[in-house]
Backbone atoms as SQL, in Angstrom:
CREATE TABLE atoms (id INTEGER PRIMARY KEY, chain TEXT, resi INTEGER, resn TEXT, atom TEXT, x REAL, y REAL, z REAL);
INSERT INTO atoms VALUES
  (1, 'A', 1, 'MET', 'N', 2.497, -3.603, 2.986),
  (2, 'A', 1, 'MET', 'CA', 3.080, -2.296, 2.808),
  (3, 'A', 1, 'MET', 'C', 4.316, -2.226, 3.690),
  (4, 'A', 2, 'ALA', 'N', 5.241, -1.411, 3.307),
  (5, 'A', 2, 'ALA', 'CA', 6.481, -1.323, 4.071),
  (6, 'A', 2, 'ALA', 'C', 6.886, 0.130, 4.252),
  (7, 'A', 3, 'THR', 'N', 7.587, 0.376, 5.332),
  (8, 'A', 3, 'THR', 'CA', 8.155, 1.693, 5.604),
  (9, 'A', 3, 'THR', 'C', 9.371, 1.484, 6.485),
  (10, 'A', 4, 'PHE', 'N', 10.113, 2.541, 6.703),
  (11, 'A', 4, 'PHE', 'CA', 11.301, 2.434, 7.537),
  (12, 'A', 4, 'PHE', 'C', 10.922, 2.522, 9.006),
  (13, 'A', 5, 'ALA', 'N', 11.612, 1.742, 9.827),
  (14, 'A', 5, 'ALA', 'CA', 11.371, 1.746, 11.265),
  (15, 'A', 5, 'ALA', 'C', 11.577, 3.167, 11.794),
  (16, 'A', 6, 'GLY', 'N', 10.781, 3.546, 12.755),
  (17, 'A', 6, 'GLY', 'CA', 10.876, 4.883, 13.322),
  (18, 'A', 6, 'GLY', 'C', 9.926, 5.877, 12.688),
  (19, 'A', 7, 'ALA', 'N', 9.236, 5.493, 11.618),
  (20, 'A', 7, 'ALA', 'CA', 8.290, 6.396, 10.951),
  (21, 'A', 7, 'ALA', 'C', 7.120, 6.693, 11.893),
  (22, 'A', 8, 'ALA', 'N', 6.649, 7.916, 11.880),
  (23, 'A', 8, 'ALA', 'CA', 5.550, 8.333, 12.759),
  (24, 'A', 8, 'ALA', 'C', 4.301, 7.487, 12.537),
  (25, 'A', 9, 'ARG', 'N', 4.054, 7.049, 11.308),
  (26, 'A', 9, 'ARG', 'CA', 2.844, 6.260, 11.035),
  (27, 'A', 9, 'ARG', 'C', 2.844, 4.946, 11.808),
  (28, 'A', 10, 'LEU', 'N', 4.014, 4.410, 12.117),
  (29, 'A', 10, 'LEU', 'CA', 4.071, 3.157, 12.866),
  (30, 'A', 10, 'LEU', 'C', 3.573, 3.349, 14.291),
  (31, 'A', 11, 'ARG', 'N', 3.959, 4.433, 14.897),
  (32, 'A', 11, 'ARG', 'CA', 3.480, 4.757, 16.248),
  (33, 'A', 11, 'ARG', 'C', 1.969, 4.936, 16.232),
  (34, 'A', 12, 'ALA', 'N', 1.468, 5.623, 15.207),
  (35, 'A', 12, 'ALA', 'CA', 0.023, 5.840, 15.079),
  (36, 'A', 12, 'ALA', 'C', -0.714, 4.519, 14.866),
  (37, 'A', 13, 'LEU', 'N', -0.187, 3.637, 14.017),
  (38, 'A', 13, 'LEU', 'CA', -0.834, 2.353, 13.752),
  (39, 'A', 13, 'LEU', 'C', -0.803, 1.434, 14.969),
  (40, 'A', 14, 'ARG', 'N', 0.261, 1.489, 15.724),
  (41, 'A', 14, 'ARG', 'CA', 0.316, 0.659, 16.936),
  (42, 'A', 14, 'ARG', 'C', -0.674, 1.167, 17.980),
  (43, 'A', 15, 'GLY', 'N', -0.860, 2.472, 18.038),
  (44, 'A', 15, 'GLY', 'CA', -1.807, 3.059, 18.995),
  (45, 'A', 15, 'GLY', 'C', -3.257, 2.865, 18.596),
  (46, 'A', 16, 'ARG', 'N', -3.526, 2.918, 17.285),
  (47, 'A', 16, 'ARG', 'CA', -4.890, 2.768, 16.767),
  (48, 'A', 16, 'ARG', 'C', -4.832, 1.912, 15.506),
  (49, 'A', 17, 'PRO', 'N', -4.834, 0.590, 15.656),
  (50, 'A', 17, 'PRO', 'CA', -4.620, -0.295, 14.515),
  (51, 'A', 17, 'PRO', 'C', -5.814, -0.464, 13.577),
  (52, 'A', 18, 'ASP', 'N', -7.000, 0.020, 13.943),
  (53, 'A', 18, 'ASP', 'CA', -8.148, -0.088, 13.034),
  (54, 'A', 18, 'ASP', 'C', -7.981, 0.920, 11.897),
  (55, 'A', 19, 'VAL', 'N', -8.003, 0.417, 10.656),
  (56, 'A', 19, 'VAL', 'CA', -7.727, 1.272, 9.502),
  (57, 'A', 19, 'VAL', 'C', -8.771, 1.078, 8.408),
  (58, 'A', 20, 'ALA', 'N', -8.840, 2.057, 7.527),
  (59, 'A', 20, 'ALA', 'CA', -9.630, 1.981, 6.296),
  (60, 'A', 20, 'ALA', 'C', -8.685, 2.334, 5.153),
  (61, 'A', 21, 'ILE', 'N', -8.742, 1.545, 4.087),
  (62, 'A', 21, 'ILE', 'CA', -7.858, 1.729, 2.934),
  (63, 'A', 21, 'ILE', 'C', -8.713, 1.825, 1.681),
  (64, 'A', 22, 'THR', 'N', -8.379, 2.776, 0.827),
  (65, 'A', 22, 'THR', 'CA', -9.026, 2.899, -0.474),
  (66, 'A', 22, 'THR', 'C', -7.950, 2.768, -1.538),
  (67, 'A', 23, 'ILE', 'N', -8.174, 1.869, -2.481),
  (68, 'A', 23, 'ILE', 'CA', -7.260, 1.683, -3.611),
  (69, 'A', 23, 'ILE', 'C', -8.082, 1.921, -4.862),
  (70, 'A', 24, 'ASP', 'N', -7.636, 2.879, -5.685),
  (71, 'A', 24, 'ASP', 'CA', -8.403, 3.153, -6.898),
  (72, 'A', 24, 'ASP', 'C', -7.487, 3.426, -8.072),
  (73, 'A', 25, 'THR', 'N', -8.112, 3.543, -9.233),
  (74, 'A', 25, 'THR', 'CA', -7.382, 3.844, -10.455),
  (75, 'A', 25, 'THR', 'C', -7.683, 5.271, -10.869),
  (76, 'A', 26, 'ASP', 'N', -6.852, 5.817, -11.730),
  (77, 'A', 26, 'ASP', 'CA', -7.126, 7.152, -12.236),
  (78, 'A', 26, 'ASP', 'C', -7.778, 7.103, -13.614),
  (79, 'A', 27, 'ALA', 'N', -8.079, 5.908, -14.076),
  (80, 'A', 27, 'ALA', 'CA', -8.721, 5.736, -15.381),
  (81, 'A', 27, 'ALA', 'C', -10.235, 5.836, -15.233),
  (82, 'A', 28, 'MET', 'N', -10.899, 6.054, -16.341),
  (83, 'A', 28, 'MET', 'CA', -12.355, 6.089, -16.346),
  (84, 'A', 28, 'MET', 'C', -12.885, 4.850, -17.026),
  (85, 'A', 29, 'PRO', 'N', -13.853, 4.185, -16.526),
  (86, 'A', 29, 'PRO', 'CA', -14.492, 4.459, -15.239),
  (87, 'A', 29, 'PRO', 'C', -13.576, 4.014, -14.102),
  (88, 'A', 30, 'PRO', 'N', -13.673, 4.678, -12.949),
  (89, 'A', 30, 'PRO', 'CA', -12.798, 4.307, -11.839),
  (90, 'A', 30, 'PRO', 'C', -13.114, 2.902, -11.333),
  (91, 'A', 31, 'GLU', 'N', -12.095, 2.236, -10.849),
  (92, 'A', 31, 'GLU', 'CA', -12.230, 0.947, -10.193),
  (93, 'A', 31, 'GLU', 'C', -11.727, 1.156, -8.778),
  (94, 'A', 32, 'VAL', 'N', -12.589, 0.896, -7.793),
  (95, 'A', 32, 'VAL', 'CA', -12.266, 1.241, -6.411),
  (96, 'A', 32, 'VAL', 'C', -12.436, 0.025, -5.511),
  (97, 'A', 33, 'LEU', 'N', -11.405, -0.259, -4.723),
  (98, 'A', 33, 'LEU', 'CA', -11.442, -1.311, -3.717),
  (99, 'A', 33, 'LEU', 'C', -11.374, -0.644, -2.350),
  (100, 'A', 34, 'LEU', 'N', -12.302, -0.987, -1.467),
  (101, 'A', 34, 'LEU', 'CA', -12.355, -0.431, -0.124),
  (102, 'A', 34, 'LEU', 'C', -12.098, -1.552, 0.881),
  (103, 'A', 35, 'LEU', 'N', -11.231, -1.295, 1.852),
  (104, 'A', 35, 'LEU', 'CA', -10.890, -2.284, 2.873),
  (105, 'A', 35, 'LEU', 'C', -10.998, -1.653, 4.248),
  (106, 'A', 36, 'ARG', 'N', -11.467, -2.429, 5.200),
  (107, 'A', 36, 'ARG', 'CA', -11.406, -2.037, 6.614),
  (108, 'A', 36, 'ARG', 'C', -10.854, -3.223, 7.373),
  (109, 'A', 37, 'GLY', 'N', -10.005, -2.952, 8.353),
  (110, 'A', 37, 'GLY', 'CA', -9.430, -4.038, 9.131),
  (111, 'A', 37, 'GLY', 'C', -8.450, -3.514, 10.161),
  (112, 'A', 38, 'ARG', 'N', -7.656, -4.427, 10.701),
  (113, 'A', 38, 'ARG', 'CA', -6.651, -4.079, 11.698),
  (114, 'A', 38, 'ARG', 'C', -5.260, -4.219, 11.088),
  (115, 'A', 39, 'ALA', 'N', -4.452, -3.215, 11.329),
  (116, 'A', 39, 'ALA', 'CA', -3.067, -3.246, 10.859),
  (117, 'A', 39, 'ALA', 'C', -2.187, -3.903, 11.913),
  (118, 'A', 40, 'GLU', 'N', -1.262, -4.716, 11.427),
  (119, 'A', 40, 'GLU', 'CA', -0.277, -5.342, 12.303),
  (120, 'A', 40, 'GLU', 'C', 1.098, -4.940, 11.792),
  (121, 'A', 41, 'VAL', 'N', 1.925, -4.444, 12.684),
  (122, 'A', 41, 'VAL', 'CA', 3.253, -3.960, 12.328),
  (123, 'A', 41, 'VAL', 'C', 4.303, -4.938, 12.844),
  (124, 'A', 42, 'THR', 'N', 5.186, -5.377, 11.953),
  (125, 'A', 42, 'THR', 'CA', 6.330, -6.194, 12.347),
  (126, 'A', 42, 'THR', 'C', 7.581, -5.555, 11.768),
  (127, 'A', 43, 'GLU', 'N', 8.633, -5.518, 12.572),
  (128, 'A', 43, 'GLU', 'CA', 9.892, -4.918, 12.127),
  (129, 'A', 43, 'GLU', 'C', 10.920, -6.002, 11.855),
  (130, 'A', 44, 'GLN', 'N', 11.835, -5.676, 10.947),
  (131, 'A', 44, 'GLN', 'CA', 12.936, -6.604, 10.653),
  (132, 'A', 44, 'GLN', 'C', 14.163, -5.806, 10.229),
  (133, 'A', 45, 'ASP', 'N', 15.303, -6.433, 10.356),
  (134, 'A', 45, 'ASP', 'CA', 16.541, -5.827, 9.889),
  (135, 'A', 45, 'ASP', 'C', 16.599, -5.929, 8.373),
  (136, 'A', 46, 'GLY', 'N', 17.082, -4.885, 7.735),
  (137, 'A', 46, 'GLY', 'CA', 17.256, -4.894, 6.291),
  (138, 'A', 46, 'GLY', 'C', 16.005, -4.475, 5.536),
  (139, 'A', 47, 'ILE', 'N', 16.119, -4.510, 4.220),
  (140, 'A', 47, 'ILE', 'CA', 15.026, -4.110, 3.325),
  (141, 'A', 47, 'ILE', 'C', 14.058, -5.281, 3.176),
  (142, 'A', 48, 'VAL', 'N', 12.764, -5.025, 3.375),
  (143, 'A', 48, 'VAL', 'CA', 11.781, -6.099, 3.183),
  (144, 'A', 48, 'VAL', 'C', 11.626, -6.338, 1.679),
  (145, 'A', 49, 'PRO', 'N', 11.427, -7.579, 1.280),
  (146, 'A', 49, 'PRO', 'CA', 11.399, -7.925, -0.151),
  (147, 'A', 49, 'PRO', 'C', 10.362, -7.153, -0.963),
  (148, 'A', 50, 'GLU', 'N', 9.172, -6.932, -0.412),
  (149, 'A', 50, 'GLU', 'CA', 8.152, -6.238, -1.195),
  (150, 'A', 50, 'GLU', 'C', 8.509, -4.777, -1.470),
  (151, 'A', 51, 'TYR', 'N', 9.309, -4.179, -0.604),
  (152, 'A', 51, 'TYR', 'CA', 9.766, -2.812, -0.838),
  (153, 'A', 51, 'TYR', 'C', 10.716, -2.786, -2.038),
  (154, 'A', 52, 'ALA', 'N', 11.615, -3.747, -2.086),
  (155, 'A', 52, 'ALA', 'CA', 12.536, -3.846, -3.225),
  (156, 'A', 52, 'ALA', 'C', 11.766, -4.127, -4.508),
  (157, 'A', 53, 'LEU', 'N', 10.796, -5.023, -4.453),
  (158, 'A', 53, 'LEU', 'CA', 9.994, -5.338, -5.640),
  (159, 'A', 53, 'LEU', 'C', 9.257, -4.112, -6.167),
  (160, 'A', 54, 'SER', 'N', 8.747, -3.289, -5.263),
  (161, 'A', 54, 'SER', 'CA', 8.030, -2.096, -5.723),
  (162, 'A', 54, 'SER', 'C', 8.975, -1.124, -6.412),
  (163, 'A', 55, 'HIS', 'N', 10.196, -1.002, -5.917),
  (164, 'A', 55, 'HIS', 'CA', 11.172, -0.128, -6.592),
  (165, 'A', 55, 'HIS', 'C', 11.497, -0.669, -7.985),
  (166, 'A', 56, 'HIS', 'N', 11.652, -1.968, -8.101),
  (167, 'A', 56, 'HIS', 'CA', 11.950, -2.556, -9.410),
  (168, 'A', 56, 'HIS', 'C', 10.772, -2.360, -10.364),
  (169, 'A', 57, 'ARG', 'N', 9.567, -2.487, -9.849),
  (170, 'A', 57, 'ARG', 'CA', 8.387, -2.344, -10.706),
  (171, 'A', 57, 'ARG', 'C', 8.217, -0.908, -11.219),
  (172, 'A', 58, 'TYR', 'N', 8.358, 0.057, -10.331),
  (173, 'A', 58, 'TYR', 'CA', 8.064, 1.441, -10.721),
  (174, 'A', 58, 'TYR', 'C', 9.248, 2.180, -11.328),
  (175, 'A', 59, 'ALA', 'N', 10.463, 1.802, -10.978),
  (176, 'A', 59, 'ALA', 'CA', 11.629, 2.519, -11.507),
  (177, 'A', 59, 'ALA', 'C', 12.367, 1.713, -12.569),
  (178, 'A', 60, 'GLY', 'N', 11.970, 0.469, -12.772),
  (179, 'A', 60, 'GLY', 'CA', 12.673, -0.396, -13.716),
  (180, 'A', 60, 'GLY', 'C', 13.740, -1.205, -12.994),
  (181, 'A', 61, 'PRO', 'N', 14.177, -2.303, -13.597),
  (182, 'A', 61, 'PRO', 'CA', 15.111, -3.209, -12.913),
  (183, 'A', 61, 'PRO', 'C', 16.437, -2.559, -12.501),
  (184, 'A', 62, 'GLU', 'N', 17.046, -1.803, -13.413),
  (185, 'A', 62, 'GLU', 'CA', 18.361, -1.230, -13.090),
  (186, 'A', 62, 'GLU', 'C', 18.254, -0.121, -12.047),
  (187, 'A', 63, 'GLN', 'N', 17.345, 0.843, -12.283),
  (188, 'A', 63, 'GLN', 'CA', 17.215, 1.951, -11.342),
  (189, 'A', 63, 'GLN', 'C', 16.660, 1.454, -10.011),
  (190, 'A', 64, 'GLY', 'N', 15.748, 0.503, -10.053),
  (191, 'A', 64, 'GLY', 'CA', 15.216, -0.073, -8.818),
  (192, 'A', 64, 'GLY', 'C', 16.310, -0.706, -7.985),
  (193, 'A', 65, 'ALA', 'N', 17.188, -1.452, -8.642),
  (194, 'A', 65, 'ALA', 'CA', 18.306, -2.085, -7.923),
  (195, 'A', 65, 'ALA', 'C', 19.232, -1.031, -7.316),
  (196, 'A', 66, 'ARG', 'N', 19.485, 0.062, -8.065),
  (197, 'A', 66, 'ARG', 'CA', 20.328, 1.139, -7.521),
  (198, 'A', 66, 'ARG', 'C', 19.659, 1.800, -6.322),
  (199, 'A', 67, 'ASN', 'N', 18.357, 2.057, -6.426),
  (200, 'A', 67, 'ASN', 'CA', 17.624, 2.688, -5.308),
  (201, 'A', 67, 'ASN', 'C', 17.722, 1.834, -4.050),
  (202, 'A', 68, 'VAL', 'N', 17.475, 0.546, -4.203),
  (203, 'A', 68, 'VAL', 'CA', 17.507, -0.359, -3.048),
  (204, 'A', 68, 'VAL', 'C', 18.919, -0.464, -2.489),
  (205, 'A', 69, 'ALA', 'N', 19.919, -0.538, -3.350),
  (206, 'A', 69, 'ALA', 'CA', 21.310, -0.642, -2.892),
  (207, 'A', 69, 'ALA', 'C', 21.704, 0.571, -2.058),
  (208, 'A', 70, 'GLU', 'N', 21.230, 1.759, -2.436),
  (209, 'A', 70, 'GLU', 'CA', 21.548, 2.971, -1.670),
  (210, 'A', 70, 'GLU', 'C', 20.955, 2.923, -0.271),
  (211, 'A', 71, 'MET', 'N', 19.802, 2.303, -0.123),
  (212, 'A', 71, 'MET', 'CA', 19.123, 2.253, 1.177),
  (213, 'A', 71, 'MET', 'C', 19.541, 1.063, 2.019),
  (214, 'A', 72, 'ASP', 'N', 20.051, 0.022, 1.393),
  (215, 'A', 72, 'ASP', 'CA', 20.375, -1.220, 2.093),
  (216, 'A', 72, 'ASP', 'C', 21.764, -1.121, 2.712),
  (217, 'A', 73, 'VAL', 'N', 21.833, -0.395, 3.807),
  (218, 'A', 73, 'VAL', 'CA', 23.094, -0.193, 4.520),
  (219, 'A', 73, 'VAL', 'C', 23.014, -0.906, 5.866),
  (220, 'A', 74, 'PRO', 'N', 24.148, -1.224, 6.460),
  (221, 'A', 74, 'PRO', 'CA', 24.125, -1.873, 7.770),
  (222, 'A', 74, 'PRO', 'C', 23.315, -1.053, 8.778),
  (223, 'A', 75, 'GLY', 'N', 22.486, -1.741, 9.539),
  (224, 'A', 75, 'GLY', 'CA', 21.699, -1.085, 10.575),
  (225, 'A', 75, 'GLY', 'C', 20.320, -0.625, 10.135),
  (226, 'A', 76, 'VAL', 'N', 20.024, -0.693, 8.829),
  (227, 'A', 76, 'VAL', 'CA', 18.702, -0.248, 8.381),
  (228, 'A', 76, 'VAL', 'C', 17.650, -1.244, 8.874),
  (229, 'A', 77, 'ARG', 'N', 16.540, -0.694, 9.352),
  (230, 'A', 77, 'ARG', 'CA', 15.418, -1.513, 9.803),
  (231, 'A', 77, 'ARG', 'C', 14.175, -1.034, 9.085),
  (232, 'A', 78, 'MET', 'N', 13.356, -2.002, 8.728),
  (233, 'A', 78, 'MET', 'CA', 12.094, -1.672, 8.071),
  (234, 'A', 78, 'MET', 'C', 10.954, -2.303, 8.840),
  (235, 'A', 79, 'ALA', 'N', 9.769, -1.812, 8.566),
  (236, 'A', 79, 'ALA', 'CA', 8.557, -2.362, 9.169),
  (237, 'A', 79, 'ALA', 'C', 7.618, -2.783, 8.057),
  (238, 'A', 80, 'ARG', 'N', 7.008, -3.918, 8.260),
  (239, 'A', 80, 'ARG', 'CA', 5.989, -4.424, 7.338),
  (240, 'A', 80, 'ARG', 'C', 4.642, -4.153, 7.996),
  (241, 'A', 81, 'ILE', 'N', 3.725, -3.556, 7.232),
  (242, 'A', 81, 'ILE', 'CA', 2.374, -3.271, 7.718),
  (243, 'A', 81, 'ILE', 'C', 1.431, -4.214, 6.978),
  (244, 'A', 82, 'ALA', 'N', 0.806, -5.109, 7.729),
  (245, 'A', 82, 'ALA', 'CA', -0.131, -6.061, 7.141),
  (246, 'A', 82, 'ALA', 'C', -1.532, -5.724, 7.651),
  (247, 'A', 83, 'VAL', 'N', -2.498, -5.782, 6.760),
  (248, 'A', 83, 'VAL', 'CA', -3.891, -5.529, 7.138),
  (249, 'A', 83, 'VAL', 'C', -4.718, -6.750, 6.766),
  (250, 'A', 84, 'ARG', 'N', -5.378, -7.318, 7.768),
  (251, 'A', 84, 'ARG', 'CA', -6.306, -8.428, 7.523),
  (252, 'A', 84, 'ARG', 'C', -7.690, -7.807, 7.441),
  (253, 'A', 85, 'PRO', 'N', -8.298, -7.812, 6.261),
  (254, 'A', 85, 'PRO', 'CA', -9.594, -7.148, 6.106),
  (255, 'A', 85, 'PRO', 'C', -10.700, -7.818, 6.932),
  (256, 'A', 86, 'SER', 'N', -11.504, -6.981, 7.573),
  (257, 'A', 86, 'SER', 'CA', -12.715, -7.460, 8.242),
  (258, 'A', 86, 'SER', 'C', -13.936, -7.098, 7.397),
  (259, 'A', 87, 'TRP', 'N', -13.735, -6.215, 6.420),
  (260, 'A', 87, 'TRP', 'CA', -14.794, -5.815, 5.488),
  (261, 'A', 87, 'TRP', 'C', -14.136, -5.389, 4.179),
  (262, 'A', 88, 'VAL', 'N', -14.742, -5.769, 3.065),
  (263, 'A', 88, 'VAL', 'CA', -14.228, -5.407, 1.738),
  (264, 'A', 88, 'VAL', 'C', -15.406, -4.950, 0.889),
  (265, 'A', 89, 'GLY', 'N', -15.221, -3.864, 0.173),
  (266, 'A', 89, 'GLY', 'CA', -16.240, -3.376, -0.743),
  (267, 'A', 89, 'GLY', 'C', -15.615, -2.970, -2.067),
  (268, 'A', 90, 'VAL', 'N', -16.437, -2.987, -3.102),
  (269, 'A', 90, 'VAL', 'CA', -15.996, -2.586, -4.435),
  (270, 'A', 90, 'VAL', 'C', -16.982, -1.563, -4.967),
  (271, 'A', 91, 'LEU', 'N', -16.474, -0.464, -5.482),
  (272, 'A', 91, 'LEU', 'CA', -17.317, 0.494, -6.196),
  (273, 'A', 91, 'LEU', 'C', -17.193, 0.157, -7.675),
  (274, 'A', 92, 'ASP', 'N', -18.248, -0.380, -8.222),
  (275, 'A', 92, 'ASP', 'CA', -18.261, -0.836, -9.604),
  (276, 'A', 92, 'ASP', 'C', -19.107, 0.146, -10.421),
  (277, 'A', 93, 'PHE', 'N', -18.457, 1.090, -11.065),
  (278, 'A', 93, 'PHE', 'CA', -19.175, 2.124, -11.809),
  (279, 'A', 93, 'PHE', 'C', -19.700, 1.628, -13.151),
  (280, 'A', 94, 'GLU', 'N', -19.203, 0.498, -13.636),
  (281, 'A', 94, 'GLU', 'CA', -19.675, -0.017, -14.928),
  (282, 'A', 94, 'GLU', 'C', -20.939, -0.858, -14.785),
  (283, 'A', 95, 'ASN', 'N', -20.941, -1.777, -13.836),
  (284, 'A', 95, 'ASN', 'CA', -22.052, -2.712, -13.721),
  (285, 'A', 95, 'ASN', 'C', -23.046, -2.358, -12.621),
  (286, 'A', 96, 'ARG', 'N', -22.538, -1.882, -11.505),
  (287, 'A', 96, 'ARG', 'CA', -23.410, -1.634, -10.366),
  (288, 'A', 96, 'ARG', 'C', -23.944, -0.203, -10.348),
  (289, 'A', 97, 'LEU', 'N', -23.179, 0.725, -10.825),
  (290, 'A', 97, 'LEU', 'CA', -23.566, 2.131, -10.800),
  (291, 'A', 97, 'LEU', 'C', -23.516, 2.733, -12.201),
  (292, 'A', 98, 'PRO', 'N', -24.182, 2.119, -13.188),
  (293, 'A', 98, 'PRO', 'CA', -24.062, 2.627, -14.575),
  (294, 'A', 98, 'PRO', 'C', -24.641, 4.034, -14.751),
  (295, 'A', 99, 'ALA', 'N', -25.555, 4.442, -13.885),
  (296, 'A', 99, 'ALA', 'CA', -26.121, 5.790, -13.991),
  (297, 'A', 99, 'ALA', 'C', -25.053, 6.857, -13.811),
  (298, 'A', 100, 'ALA', 'N', -24.046, 6.561, -13.001),
  (299, 'A', 100, 'ALA', 'CA', -22.953, 7.511, -12.807),
  (300, 'A', 100, 'ALA', 'C', -22.201, 7.751, -14.094),
  (301, 'A', 101, 'LEU', 'N', -22.024, 6.698, -14.888),
  (302, 'A', 101, 'LEU', 'CA', -21.355, 6.850, -16.179),
  (303, 'A', 101, 'LEU', 'C', -22.250, 7.570, -17.188),
  (304, 'A', 102, 'ALA', 'N', -23.532, 7.242, -17.172),
  (305, 'A', 102, 'ALA', 'CA', -24.473, 7.873, -18.115),
  (306, 'A', 102, 'ALA', 'C', -24.557, 9.367, -17.871),
  (307, 'A', 103, 'ALA', 'N', -24.506, 9.778, -16.625),
  (308, 'A', 103, 'ALA', 'CA', -24.578, 11.201, -16.291),
  (309, 'A', 103, 'ALA', 'C', -23.366, 11.944, -16.796),
  (310, 'A', 104, 'ARG', 'N', -22.235, 11.251, -16.901),
  (311, 'A', 104, 'ARG', 'CA', -20.990, 11.854, -17.384),
  (312, 'A', 104, 'ARG', 'C', -20.998, 12.060, -18.885),
  (313, 'A', 105, 'ALA', 'N', -21.736, 11.234, -19.612),
  (314, 'A', 105, 'ALA', 'CA', -21.703, 11.270, -21.070),
  (315, 'A', 105, 'ALA', 'C', -22.391, 12.467, -21.668);
C-alpha cells in the first residue's frame, strides 16, 4: 500500500505497527480475507510504482497517467506500507458457512 509522506497514518503505524486488515468483495456471497501482522513503512522520493499502477487500473490508462503526472512533481515523497502476515484467515460463505447463505434465501 502507498501513501504520501507526512500522512498521519504513517505516524500511527510507526508508533503501533501491529495491524489487522480485512479485504472483501461487495458481491454475494462475500469473499473475505483477514490478515494480522506488522506494518513496515519505508519512504522514497517520487511516486511508488504500485501507486501509479492502481491509478491506471481504476481510472484507465490515459486518465491514470494524467493523475500520476499531476502528482509526480519535484520533491514529492511517498511511503510504502508493507505488512508481513503473522495470521491469515478466510471467511468462506459458500463452502465453510453454507448455512449463512441458506438463511438468506
